N, C-alpha and C positions, 0 to 999 in steps of 0.2 A: 871612893866618891859615894855620897849618899844617894840611894835609889829614889827616883822621883815618884810621886804618887801616881796611882793608876788613873784616878779621876778627880776632878774638881767639880763641884756643883754650886753654881752661882745663883742665889735666890734673892732677887729684889723684892722688897716687901714694904707695904704701907698699910698700917692699921690691920694687921693679920694676927693678933695675939692668940686667938682661939685655935688657929690651924697649925701654928708652928710646931708644937710638941708632936703632933701626929705626923707631920711631914718629915721631921728629923728622924723620928723612930722608923718610919717607912724607908727612908734612904739608908739608914744604918742597917736595917734588916736585909735589904737587897744587896748592899755592899758585902756584908759578911757571908751571905749565902753564896756569893760568887767569888769569894776570896779576893776582894778588891780593896786596896788601900785608898783612902779617900779623905777629902776635906769638904766641908760645907761652908761656903762663904755667904753669910747673910748680910745683905745691905739694907739697912733701915733708912728708907727715903723720907725722913722727917715725920715719922708716925706721931700721932697725937694720943694714942692709947698706950697700953703697957707693953708694946711689942719689944722694945729694946730690953726691958727688964726680963722678959721671957727668954730672949736670946742669951743674956748673961746667965740666967738660971740654967738653961740647957747646956751651956758650956761646962758647967760643973759635972754634968752627967756624960756628955759626949765631948771628949777632948779634941775631936776632929773639927769642931766648929770654930770658925773664925768670923769676925764681924766688923762692920763699919756702920756708924751712925751719923747721918747728915744732920746739920743744925736746922735745916728746913727741907721742904719738898722740892727737889730739883728735877724729878722725872725719872722714868725708867731707863732712859739712855745713859744718864749720868751714873745711875746705880750699876748698870752693866759695865760701863767703862772702868769704874773703880774696882769692881769685882774681877774683871779680866786682868787688871793690873796685878792683883794679888794672887791669881790662880797659879798653882804649881803642878797641876795634874797633867799627865800625858794626853788625856782627852778631857775637854772642858764641856760641861753641860750647863744649860740654863733652864730654869723652870720657874713658873709662878708659885707664889706662896699660898694660893687659895685652895690647894688640893685638887684642882681641875686637871693638872698634869700628873701622870702616873710614873713614879720612880721605877716601876717594874719594866719600863721600856729601856732603862739604862744599859743592861748587858747587850741587847740586840743592836742598839745604836752604836755602842762602843765597838762591837765586832765589825760593823759597816765601815767605821773609820779605820781600824787597824788591819782588818783582813781584806776588805774590798777596796781599800785605797781612796775612800772619799775624804775630802778636806772638811766638808760640812754636811751634816745630815739634819734636815728639818722635819719636824713632826707634821703630820697631816691629820687633823681631826675630821675625818670623813663623816662621822655621825656626831653631830653636835647637839648639846642640850640647851643652847642659848635660845632666846625668843626669836621669832621670825624677823622682828625688827632689826636684829643684829646680823642674822645669817645672810639675808639677801644683799644688803649693802656690802657685807664682807666678800661675798662671791663676786660682785661687780668690781670691787676694789682689787681683789686678787687677779681677776682677768686682766684689768688694766696694767697691773704691775708685771704680769707675764709678758704682755705684748711689748711694753716699753723696755723691759730688761732682757728679754730673750731667755730667761731662766724658767724652766718648766716646773714650777712649784704650785701646788694648789692652795697652800696656806702660808703666806709670807709672814703673817703675824703670830703664828703659833709660838707660844713661849717655850715649848720644849724643843731644844736644839742641842746637837752635839758638834763639837769643833775639835779639829787637831789643834794642839796648843799654839803652834806658830801662827795660826790664823788669828786668834784673839789678840796675840801680841803685835799683829801687823796692821790692824784696822783701828780707826778712831771713831767711836760712836758718840754722837753729840746731838743736841736738839731733841727731835723725836725720831731719830734715824734708826732706833732699835727695830722698827718694822722692816727695814731694808738692809739688815746685816748681810743677807746673801748677795745683794747687789754690791755692797761695799767689799765683800770678800772676793767676788768675781773681778772687780776693778783692781784689787790688790794682786791678782794673779792666781787666785785659788779657784779653779774652774770645775773641779770635781765636786759638784754639789748634788746630793741625793735627797731622797724623801722616803719617809716611812710612815705608814698608817699607824696612828696611835689612838689609844682609848681616851675619850674625853669624859672626865668625871663631872657629875653635877656639883654645883657649888654647895658646899656643906655649911659654911659659916660666912657671915658678913654679906656685903653687897659689892657689885662691880664698881671699880674706881674710874671707869671710862664711860663718857657720855657720847652723844652724837657729834660733838665738836671734833672728836678724833677723826671723823671721816674727812672733814674739811682740812684739818692739819695733815692728814695722811696724804691727800692728793698734792698739797703744796710741797710737802717733803719729797714726794715722788718726783715732782718736777725738779726740785733742787738736786736730789741725788743723781738723777739722770743727766742734768747739766754738768754737775761736777765730775761724773764718770767719763763723759765724753769731752768736755772742754775745760775742766778744772785746771789742767796743766798748760793749756794753750787757748786762752780766751780769744786770741786773735783769729783763730780759725772760724769762730762763730761771728763775732762782732766785726772783724775785718772783712770777712766774706760778705755778710749782709750789707755792710757799709759800702763796699766796692760795687756791689750790684745796684744799690740805690743811687750811688753817685753816677754810675754809667747810664742808668735809666734816665735820671734827671738831665744829665749832660747831653745825651743823644736827643732826648725829646726837645729840650730848649734849642739846641742847634738846628734841629729839623724845622721848628716853628720859625726861627729867624731866616733860614735859607728859603723856606717856602714863601715867606712874606717878600723877601728880596726878589725872588724869581717871578712871583705874580706881579709885583710892581713894575719890574723891568719889561714884562711882556704884555702890559696893558690888561691884565686879568683882574678880576675882583680880588681884593685882598683885605685883610683885617690887621689892625695894628697889633704888634706883639703883646703890648700891655693890655689889650682888650680881650685876650684869649685866656679863659680860666686854666687851660692846660699848661700855660706857661708858668703860672704860679704853683701848680702842682709839681712841675719839673724843678722849680727853684727849691721847693720844700724838700723834694727827694734829694737834691744835691746837699742841702744843709744837713739833713738827717744822716745822709751817707757819710759826710765828713765827721759828724759827731760819733757815729757808731765806730768808724775806723779809729778815731782817736781813743774811744773807750777801750777797744781791743788792744791798742798800742800801749795805753797806760796800764791795762791789766797785765800785759806781758812784762812790762818793766817791774811792776810790783811783785809779780810771781817770781821773776828771776832773782829778785833781791831777797825774797822771803823763803824760797825753797831750801830745804836742808839737803844738800847734795850728798851727804853721807848716809841718808836714810833710804837705803836700798836693800831689799830683801834678797839675801843670797841663799840659794837652795843647797848647793854643795861647794866645797872648796878644797883644792889640793895644795898643800904646802910643800916647798922644796926640802 
């Protein structure tokens, strides 16, 4: 049986033609110095410069290069998803193509996976060379992600990460979820998530491809991935629970208003008509919303039961007779 590769390095890229030769040479140098068999999977996310031509040229010099070229820009998550699908290495790395991630970190992060038992190791760029307008929003974003996920990482969005191969084969990265791969991995059952301080290089070529809009998208995606992690398989727990509480609140409130009116009327006390009380309409609204939320959860459960692949379960070990 053919021995698997030691490492796969997945590199999503978009208009990075200047940095690619230097990056590949750097990865090749590190791999050879540590006697590692490797492959570099370069995913061209619809570049409009000559990046794909550079990839094809590099392939003639470095046989370990593999490549994918998208017909248009789909985003980093799509690039990582396709790269993970191709990866054959025992340990899979991701790094950006702009030379801000250092391949010199590969051997140490690989040892953390193989010798210390981590499923995923995320880089932490403790000293960053980004402008302050990017650093402080990033700190706040990472703080929020730590609180909501319970994963103690300082830099969720660091492009330099190492994974045990079965991790990348067991998660689905879509939309803008590349920021939350540790959360997706934890939800899939891989809870040994570590962190390593890595060196952050100053950008040598080109400009950043991400603007301030990524902060808004980042928080919306955080809400989405948190919801999917907790309620993706059982939406009834959320919608049904909220619906039941609202229905009970509305029903009890409406019943109390009616009983209070009947009691006051029968005992000669001052009373107000049920329809004259604003609280009665609030109660009716709560009842209607409660029913709708409950039905939303019920329909979600039905759709989920029909669409779930019951054979897609990750088996860690197996004993055959």
